[in-house]
C-alpha positions as MATLAB code, in Angstrom:
seq = 'MPIVLITGGVHGYETSGVIGALEYLSGDETDYEGKANLLVVPCVSPWAYERISRWNYNAVDPNRQFFSEGKAEESSALMALISPYSGRFVLHVDLHETTDTDESEFSPALAARDGLKYEPAEIPDGFYLVSDTQNSRLDFQQAIISAVSQVTHIAPADAEGNMLGFPVVSEGVIEYDNSAWHLCATMTGAPFTTTTEVYPDSPATSPDECNRAQIATIRSAIKFALKG';
ca = [
     -20.970  -33.913   31.789;
     -18.241  -35.783   33.670;
     -15.314  -33.841   35.101;
     -11.584  -34.229   34.475;
      -9.429  -32.987   37.382;
      -5.767  -32.016   36.932;
      -3.759  -31.100   40.037;
      -0.171  -29.927   40.406;
       2.135  -28.463   43.014;
       0.784  -30.526   45.910;
       4.402  -30.564   47.036;
       5.483  -26.982   46.603;
       8.687  -27.626   44.676;
       6.920  -29.513   41.871;
       7.634  -26.933   39.190;
       6.940  -29.244   36.261;
       3.519  -30.080   37.677;
       2.564  -26.417   37.922;
       4.075  -25.379   34.581;
       2.918  -28.536   32.813;
      -0.683  -27.893   33.857;
      -0.513  -24.233   32.841;
       1.139  -24.973   29.501;
      -1.507  -27.590   28.767;
      -4.171  -24.957   29.383;
      -2.401  -22.488   27.098;
      -2.711  -24.860   24.153;
      -5.694  -25.200   21.871;
      -6.904  -28.496   23.317;
     -10.023  -30.212   21.999;
      -9.517  -33.681   23.523;
     -12.467  -33.165   25.855;
     -14.609  -30.628   23.998;
     -18.277  -31.536   24.338;
     -17.345  -34.642   26.350;
     -16.208  -33.438   29.773;
     -15.601  -30.365   31.887;
     -12.000  -29.629   32.834;
     -11.061  -28.501   36.348;
      -7.381  -27.588   36.820;
      -5.709  -26.684   40.124;
      -2.118  -26.062   38.988;
      -0.641  -25.149   42.391;
      -2.233  -26.761   45.418;
       0.459  -25.551   47.830;
       1.390  -21.977   46.820;
       3.263  -21.037   50.028;
       5.581  -24.009   49.559;
       5.895  -23.337   45.835;
       7.239  -19.849   46.502;
       9.849  -21.340   48.845;
      10.691  -24.507   46.857;
       9.595  -26.633   49.799;
       7.822  -29.962   50.094;
       6.261  -29.019   53.424;
       3.774  -26.248   54.078;
       4.224  -23.468   56.663;
       3.452  -25.899   59.503;
       6.001  -28.516   58.334;
       3.197  -30.772   57.117;
       3.328  -32.649   53.813;
       0.001  -31.822   52.077;
       0.140  -35.006   49.985;
      -0.399  -37.097   53.103;
      -3.448  -35.166   54.298;
      -6.330  -35.898   51.905;
      -8.807  -37.172   54.489;
     -11.366  -35.543   56.779;
      -8.982  -35.307   59.745;
      -6.085  -34.019   57.634;
      -3.887  -31.270   59.066;
      -2.954  -29.381   55.880;
      -5.132  -26.397   55.023;
      -4.143  -26.724   51.368;
      -5.493  -30.273   51.178;
      -8.681  -29.361   53.019;
      -9.274  -26.416   50.678;
      -8.923  -28.630   47.615;
     -11.294  -31.225   49.033;
     -13.811  -28.493   49.766;
     -13.459  -27.182   46.210;
     -14.322  -30.503   44.594;
     -16.928  -31.613   47.135;
     -19.942  -30.170   45.230;
     -18.995  -32.295   42.207;
     -18.756  -35.636   44.014;
     -19.593  -38.571   41.789;
     -18.979  -36.681   38.542;
     -15.225  -37.201   38.168;
     -14.081  -39.529   35.408;
     -10.343  -38.805   35.649;
      -7.842  -37.325   38.101;
      -4.225  -36.783   37.087;
      -1.929  -35.578   39.877;
       1.324  -34.087   38.533;
       4.441  -34.559   40.668;
       8.201  -34.367   40.378;
      11.144  -35.517   42.469;
      14.363  -33.528   42.722;
      17.682  -34.242   44.401;
      16.527  -32.152   47.350;
      14.257  -35.046   48.319;
      17.357  -36.896   49.509;
      19.672  -33.976   50.299;
      17.132  -31.947   52.297;
      13.614  -33.284   52.786;
      14.191  -36.909   53.807;
      16.906  -36.076   56.373;
      14.722  -33.262   57.771;
      11.710  -35.586   57.968;
      13.720  -38.214   59.852;
      15.056  -35.568   62.232;
      11.586  -34.143   62.847;
      10.164  -37.567   63.679;
      13.175  -38.785   65.672;
      14.032  -41.515   63.187;
      17.263  -42.675   61.620;
      17.690  -41.327   58.099;
      17.786  -44.154   55.566;
      19.071  -42.962   52.161;
      17.026  -43.989   49.112;
      17.767  -43.949   45.408;
      15.639  -41.594   43.316;
      14.307  -43.384   40.201;
      16.028  -41.972   37.121;
      13.222  -41.068   34.769;
       9.466  -40.761   34.455;
       7.189  -43.169   36.296;
       3.600  -43.449   37.523;
       2.069  -44.375   40.861;
      -1.005  -46.576   40.543;
      -3.455  -47.470   43.312;
      -4.046  -51.101   44.274;
      -7.658  -50.155   45.062;
      -8.134  -48.722   41.572;
      -5.712  -50.676   39.435;
      -6.097  -49.935   35.730;
      -2.757  -50.974   34.302;
      -4.094  -50.637   30.758;
      -4.705  -46.955   31.509;
      -1.317  -46.511   33.189;
       0.481  -48.231   30.312;
      -1.233  -46.044   27.723;
       0.274  -43.027   29.483;
       3.715  -44.634   29.685;
       3.585  -45.376   25.968;
       2.781  -41.731   25.167;
       5.363  -40.281   27.552;
       8.115  -42.583   26.263;
       7.976  -40.574   23.039;
       8.951  -37.474   25.052;
      11.342  -38.601   27.783;
      12.905  -41.753   29.220;
      11.007  -44.095   31.545;
      12.576  -44.982   34.898;
      13.866  -48.564   35.075;
      13.276  -50.939   37.959;
      16.156  -51.707   40.318;
      17.863  -55.091   40.536;
      15.019  -56.418   42.711;
      12.321  -55.245   40.298;
      11.282  -52.341   42.539;
      11.332  -48.564   42.680;
      11.456  -46.879   46.092;
      10.783  -50.282   47.648;
       7.528  -50.833   45.748;
       7.104  -53.460   43.014;
       7.179  -52.339   39.390;
       3.945  -53.910   38.144;
       4.450  -52.887   34.512;
       6.987  -50.710   32.710;
       7.360  -47.440   34.590;
       4.485  -48.151   37.008;
       4.632  -48.840   40.732;
       1.517  -49.673   42.715;
       0.416  -49.548   46.333;
      -2.604  -48.591   48.452;
      -2.799  -44.816   47.952;
      -5.518  -44.473   50.592;
      -3.187  -45.771   53.288;
      -1.070  -42.651   52.662;
      -4.038  -40.281   52.148;
      -2.669  -39.193   48.764;
      -4.222  -36.541   46.537;
      -5.142  -39.058   43.832;
      -7.619  -40.800   46.160;
      -9.984  -37.892   46.837;
     -12.303  -37.973   43.801;
     -13.186  -41.657   43.516;
     -12.734  -41.324   39.746;
     -12.480  -44.580   37.754;
      -9.192  -43.379   36.236;
      -6.502  -41.960   38.533;
      -2.743  -41.674   38.374;
       0.162  -39.791   39.921;
       3.114  -38.795   37.784;
       6.745  -38.469   38.843;
       9.420  -36.782   36.760;
      13.073  -36.298   37.740;
      14.392  -33.059   36.202;
      17.807  -33.458   37.881;
      18.529  -36.522   35.747;
      21.408  -35.972   33.279;
      19.261  -37.716   30.673;
      16.490  -35.102   30.637;
      15.779  -31.395   31.152;
      13.137  -29.288   32.928;
      11.501  -28.492   29.578;
      11.346  -32.176   28.664;
       9.770  -32.920   32.048;
       7.133  -30.245   31.436;
       6.342  -31.825   28.081;
       6.094  -35.246   29.741;
       3.427  -33.859   32.075;
       1.501  -32.459   29.097;
       1.778  -35.798   27.281;
       0.385  -37.467   30.390;
      -2.652  -35.183   30.494;
      -3.408  -35.614   26.810;
      -3.090  -39.396   26.787;
      -5.004  -39.785   30.065;
      -7.957  -37.721   28.818;
      -8.001  -39.584   25.515;
      -8.036  -42.971   27.258;
     -10.554  -42.052   29.981;
     -13.104  -40.511   27.647;
     -12.792  -43.381   25.196;
     -13.103  -45.920   27.995;
];
């Protein structure tokens, strides 16, 4: 049978990714019964999760290291885990969140580490998805957005029609070449891939609502992928 992969906590502070994956597993789910095997890695970066950090112990961002020469042990371990199942993945959902610490702590620290000038950015207020230009299935992405909009609000585009400098290609969806950044969502070669982003620090939502948005993502993604 094909395999559905759910990953969370690639950046250690992504609490809703970890809890969302675990709470999905605690439910009585039958969306994939007899149709696919489910592989869930709820916390890819446990050291960082315990310390509410985006970086690992070596000040490396694991979600930029999903390639053979990558420098994050966490990323290498996950790639080794899935390697025996190459070619069997039908879906990979990577659960992420952004908090205010991205701008108050991580981005300034990253600029300082690399000797660059810190350029402040605006965190999108709400749920959105990151699609891959090399695997663009906007019908799949939009099916998730439709389901999640029943749970929490979807992040709007800015005045230029972008989020984080990337074009909003459909409601709540930005798209760029994920492989250029060696992101987690690229490692399976599955026909359906997506990366979620929730923003629990938004005054318009709550951590519990963000967890439920992650669960809604998983359910709608599995339903669409197995039907498609």
